[in-house]
BALOBA-1460 file (C-alpha; in Angstrom, 3 decimals):
// residues 160
<rec num="1" residu="x" x="117.786" y="-7.105" z="-12.521"/>
<rec num="2" residu="x" x="117.911" y="-4.136" z="-14.857"/>
<rec num="3" residu="x" x="114.986" y="-1.707" z="-14.851"/>
<rec num="4" residu="x" x="114.577" y="-1.281" z="-18.613"/>
<rec num="5" residu="x" x="112.290" y="1.715" z="-18.058"/>
<rec num="6" residu="x" x="115.308" y="3.554" z="-16.598"/>
<rec num="7" residu="x" x="117.659" y="2.573" z="-19.428"/>
<rec num="8" residu="x" x="118.324" y="4.881" z="-22.386"/>
<rec num="9" residu="x" x="120.549" y="4.741" z="-25.466"/>
<rec num="10" residu="x" x="121.706" y="8.066" z="-26.945"/>
<rec num="11" residu="x" x="122.959" y="7.839" z="-30.521"/>
<rec num="12" residu="x" x="125.721" y="9.902" z="-32.123"/>
<rec num="13" residu="x" x="125.527" y="13.016" z="-34.287"/>
<rec num="14" residu="x" x="124.940" y="11.472" z="-37.724"/>
<rec num="15" residu="x" x="122.873" y="8.623" z="-36.397"/>
<rec num="16" residu="x" x="119.388" y="7.692" z="-35.234"/>
<rec num="17" residu="x" x="117.380" y="5.317" z="-33.084"/>
<rec num="18" residu="x" x="117.589" y="2.831" z="-35.954"/>
<rec num="19" residu="x" x="121.365" y="2.293" z="-35.790"/>
<rec num="20" residu="x" x="123.034" y="-1.068" z="-35.456"/>
<rec num="21" residu="x" x="123.904" y="-0.584" z="-31.758"/>
<rec num="22" residu="x" x="120.405" y="0.657" z="-30.956"/>
<rec num="23" residu="x" x="118.978" y="-2.484" z="-32.554"/>
<rec num="24" residu="x" x="121.345" y="-4.743" z="-30.610"/>
<rec num="25" residu="x" x="120.364" y="-3.088" z="-27.342"/>
<rec num="26" residu="x" x="116.646" y="-3.124" z="-28.125"/>
<rec num="27" residu="x" x="116.854" y="-6.896" z="-28.724"/>
<rec num="28" residu="x" x="118.222" y="-7.415" z="-25.213"/>
<rec num="29" residu="x" x="116.229" y="-4.689" z="-23.468"/>
<rec num="30" residu="x" x="112.949" y="-4.257" z="-25.389"/>
<rec num="31" residu="x" x="111.526" y="-1.672" z="-22.978"/>
<rec num="32" residu="x" x="114.544" y="0.634" z="-22.973"/>
<rec num="33" residu="x" x="114.194" y="4.195" z="-24.276"/>
<rec num="34" residu="x" x="115.829" y="4.756" z="-27.674"/>
<rec num="35" residu="x" x="114.841" y="8.245" z="-28.895"/>
<rec num="36" residu="x" x="115.935" y="10.221" z="-31.936"/>
<rec num="37" residu="x" x="117.865" y="13.466" z="-31.439"/>
<rec num="38" residu="x" x="118.494" y="16.279" z="-33.891"/>
<rec num="39" residu="x" x="119.874" y="19.794" z="-34.034"/>
<rec num="40" residu="x" x="122.767" y="21.381" z="-32.202"/>
<rec num="41" residu="x" x="124.218" y="19.913" z="-29.025"/>
<rec num="42" residu="x" x="122.230" y="22.457" z="-26.980"/>
<rec num="43" residu="x" x="119.007" y="21.469" z="-28.770"/>
<rec num="44" residu="x" x="119.758" y="17.795" z="-28.253"/>
<rec num="45" residu="x" x="120.398" y="18.428" z="-24.555"/>
<rec num="46" residu="x" x="117.007" y="20.156" z="-24.275"/>
<rec num="47" residu="x" x="115.418" y="17.100" z="-25.907"/>
<rec num="48" residu="x" x="117.235" y="14.776" z="-23.485"/>
<rec num="49" residu="x" x="116.211" y="16.849" z="-20.459"/>
<rec num="50" residu="x" x="112.585" y="16.556" z="-21.604"/>
<rec num="51" residu="x" x="112.817" y="12.787" z="-22.019"/>
<rec num="52" residu="x" x="114.535" y="12.050" z="-18.699"/>
<rec num="53" residu="x" x="112.587" y="14.645" z="-16.737"/>
<rec num="54" residu="x" x="113.047" y="14.445" z="-12.976"/>
<rec num="55" residu="x" x="113.128" y="10.642" z="-12.818"/>
<rec num="56" residu="x" x="116.018" y="9.005" z="-10.979"/>
<rec num="57" residu="x" x="117.915" y="5.751" z="-11.422"/>
<rec num="58" residu="x" x="118.878" y="6.217" z="-15.078"/>
<rec num="59" residu="x" x="121.518" y="4.045" z="-16.700"/>
<rec num="60" residu="x" x="122.641" y="5.902" z="-19.790"/>
<rec num="61" residu="x" x="124.433" y="4.408" z="-22.773"/>
<rec num="62" residu="x" x="125.835" y="7.086" z="-25.067"/>
<rec num="63" residu="x" x="127.682" y="6.663" z="-28.352"/>
<rec num="64" residu="x" x="130.054" y="9.378" z="-29.669"/>
<rec num="65" residu="x" x="128.112" y="12.670" z="-29.370"/>
<rec num="66" residu="x" x="125.554" y="10.677" z="-27.366"/>
<rec num="67" residu="x" x="128.360" y="9.994" z="-24.885"/>
<rec num="68" residu="x" x="129.006" y="13.723" z="-24.667"/>
<rec num="69" residu="x" x="125.319" y="14.272" z="-23.970"/>
<rec num="70" residu="x" x="125.291" y="11.552" z="-21.302"/>
<rec num="71" residu="x" x="128.314" y="13.084" z="-19.553"/>
<rec num="72" residu="x" x="126.787" y="16.578" z="-19.637"/>
<rec num="73" residu="x" x="123.479" y="15.282" z="-18.252"/>
<rec num="74" residu="x" x="125.273" y="13.411" z="-15.453"/>
<rec num="75" residu="x" x="127.306" y="16.520" z="-14.608"/>
<rec num="76" residu="x" x="124.108" y="18.591" z="-14.343"/>
<rec num="77" residu="x" x="121.975" y="15.935" z="-12.618"/>
<rec num="78" residu="x" x="124.239" y="13.395" z="-10.872"/>
<rec num="79" residu="x" x="121.428" y="12.439" z="-8.477"/>
<rec num="80" residu="x" x="119.335" y="11.174" z="-11.431"/>
<rec num="81" residu="x" x="121.999" y="8.898" z="-12.957"/>
<rec num="82" residu="x" x="123.070" y="5.510" z="-11.581"/>
<rec num="83" residu="x" x="125.589" y="4.612" z="-14.285"/>
<rec num="84" residu="x" x="127.096" y="5.750" z="-17.577"/>
<rec num="85" residu="x" x="128.346" y="3.453" z="-20.330"/>
<rec num="86" residu="x" x="130.007" y="5.564" z="-23.003"/>
<rec num="87" residu="x" x="131.067" y="4.265" z="-26.402"/>
<rec num="88" residu="x" x="133.861" y="6.392" z="-27.937"/>
<rec num="89" residu="x" x="132.422" y="9.561" z="-26.353"/>
<rec num="90" residu="x" x="133.467" y="12.897" z="-27.818"/>
<rec num="91" residu="x" x="134.810" y="14.324" z="-24.566"/>
<rec num="92" residu="x" x="137.214" y="16.716" z="-26.270"/>
<rec num="93" residu="x" x="134.381" y="19.014" z="-27.399"/>
<rec num="94" residu="x" x="134.546" y="22.535" z="-25.903"/>
<rec num="95" residu="x" x="131.111" y="22.147" z="-24.283"/>
<rec num="96" residu="x" x="132.584" y="19.605" z="-21.880"/>
<rec num="97" residu="x" x="135.367" y="21.866" z="-20.592"/>
<rec num="98" residu="x" x="133.011" y="24.863" z="-20.532"/>
<rec num="99" residu="x" x="130.168" y="23.167" z="-18.651"/>
<rec num="100" residu="x" x="131.753" y="20.508" z="-16.427"/>
<rec num="101" residu="x" x="133.525" y="22.190" z="-13.535"/>
<rec num="102" residu="x" x="134.382" y="19.250" z="-11.293"/>
<rec num="103" residu="x" x="134.545" y="15.467" z="-11.292"/>
<rec num="104" residu="x" x="131.232" y="13.829" z="-12.188"/>
<rec num="105" residu="x" x="130.230" y="11.625" z="-9.222"/>
<rec num="106" residu="x" x="128.634" y="8.892" z="-11.343"/>
<rec num="107" residu="x" x="130.166" y="5.484" z="-12.128"/>
<rec num="108" residu="x" x="131.317" y="5.481" z="-15.740"/>
<rec num="109" residu="x" x="132.611" y="2.774" z="-18.064"/>
<rec num="110" residu="x" x="134.085" y="3.909" z="-21.385"/>
<rec num="111" residu="x" x="134.833" y="1.676" z="-24.370"/>
<rec num="112" residu="x" x="137.186" y="3.138" z="-26.983"/>
<rec num="113" residu="x" x="138.638" y="1.550" z="-30.111"/>
<rec num="114" residu="x" x="142.318" y="1.611" z="-31.039"/>
<rec num="115" residu="x" x="141.361" y="2.300" z="-34.663"/>
<rec num="116" residu="x" x="139.037" y="5.224" z="-33.872"/>
<rec num="117" residu="x" x="139.639" y="7.903" z="-36.512"/>
<rec num="118" residu="x" x="136.994" y="10.274" z="-35.154"/>
<rec num="119" residu="x" x="137.720" y="10.669" z="-31.423"/>
<rec num="120" residu="x" x="141.405" y="10.713" z="-30.395"/>
<rec num="121" residu="x" x="142.006" y="7.863" z="-27.942"/>
<rec num="122" residu="x" x="144.800" y="9.228" z="-25.738"/>
<rec num="123" residu="x" x="143.368" y="12.750" z="-25.428"/>
<rec num="124" residu="x" x="139.955" y="11.294" z="-24.637"/>
<rec num="125" residu="x" x="141.388" y="8.973" z="-21.972"/>
<rec num="126" residu="x" x="143.232" y="11.909" z="-20.340"/>
<rec num="127" residu="x" x="140.074" y="14.054" z="-20.310"/>
<rec num="128" residu="x" x="137.966" y="11.172" z="-18.970"/>
<rec num="129" residu="x" x="140.427" y="10.693" z="-16.117"/>
<rec num="130" residu="x" x="139.733" y="14.262" z="-15.008"/>
<rec num="131" residu="x" x="135.986" y="14.184" z="-15.678"/>
<rec num="132" residu="x" x="134.868" y="11.111" z="-13.760"/>
<rec num="133" residu="x" x="135.380" y="10.264" z="-10.125"/>
<rec num="134" residu="x" x="134.760" y="6.539" z="-10.729"/>
<rec num="135" residu="x" x="136.037" y="5.489" z="-14.170"/>
<rec num="136" residu="x" x="136.768" y="2.243" z="-15.980"/>
<rec num="137" residu="x" x="138.363" y="2.961" z="-19.392"/>
<rec num="138" residu="x" x="138.448" y="-0.088" z="-21.666"/>
<rec num="139" residu="x" x="140.489" y="0.038" z="-24.871"/>
<rec num="140" residu="x" x="139.402" y="-2.475" z="-27.528"/>
<rec num="141" residu="x" x="140.518" y="-3.466" z="-31.014"/>
<rec num="142" residu="x" x="137.779" y="-1.728" z="-32.973"/>
<rec num="143" residu="x" x="136.940" y="1.458" z="-34.860"/>
<rec num="144" residu="x" x="134.784" y="4.433" z="-33.855"/>
<rec num="145" residu="x" x="131.475" y="2.680" z="-34.449"/>
<rec num="146" residu="x" x="132.412" y="-0.169" z="-32.060"/>
<rec num="147" residu="x" x="130.047" y="-2.614" z="-33.799"/>
<rec num="148" residu="x" x="132.254" y="-5.662" z="-33.153"/>
<rec num="149" residu="x" x="132.684" y="-4.676" z="-29.507"/>
<rec num="150" residu="x" x="128.956" y="-4.013" z="-29.029"/>
<rec num="151" residu="x" x="128.174" y="-7.510" z="-30.347"/>
<rec num="152" residu="x" x="130.620" y="-9.141" z="-27.915"/>
<rec num="153" residu="x" x="129.723" y="-7.168" z="-24.791"/>
<rec num="154" residu="x" x="127.836" y="-8.745" z="-21.895"/>
<rec num="155" residu="x" x="125.429" y="-5.824" z="-21.646"/>
<rec num="156" residu="x" x="123.493" y="-7.213" z="-18.678"/>
<rec num="157" residu="x" x="126.683" y="-7.542" z="-16.627"/>
<rec num="158" residu="x" x="127.980" y="-4.121" z="-17.663"/>
<rec num="159" residu="x" x="124.692" y="-2.472" z="-16.742"/>
<rec num="160" residu="x" x="124.278" y="-4.259" z="-13.367"/>
């Protein structure tokens, strides 16, 4: 059983808590946390730190820049995170290489579309292979937003 109170969705840079994927997830997990983030990546990370606090057992779903934020949080606080599910995460951003010094010891599943025109697939897969100790990288026929994939995913199984 999934503890919805320890489940959070982090949206991308030009997005909000009202996005299509956030709505899909809220339908399945009504008690999950779906906040709005704004500002620079550093400001967004401060907001995320405030939301997650010192609580443990988090399962974090991050989309695009939200995936970057999830990875950075897990690198800083691996003991607080049980699992990451990243949707086309922007792992090529300089903040990742500057702030993540070793493999992140948190189970991570990444979904990435073959038609992604925002985040480069092969570079991202290479970076992810170095970043995560336990990684499942799933390539799907979809674009950066991954709407089709999000509709078809068995979220409960993925988040087990």
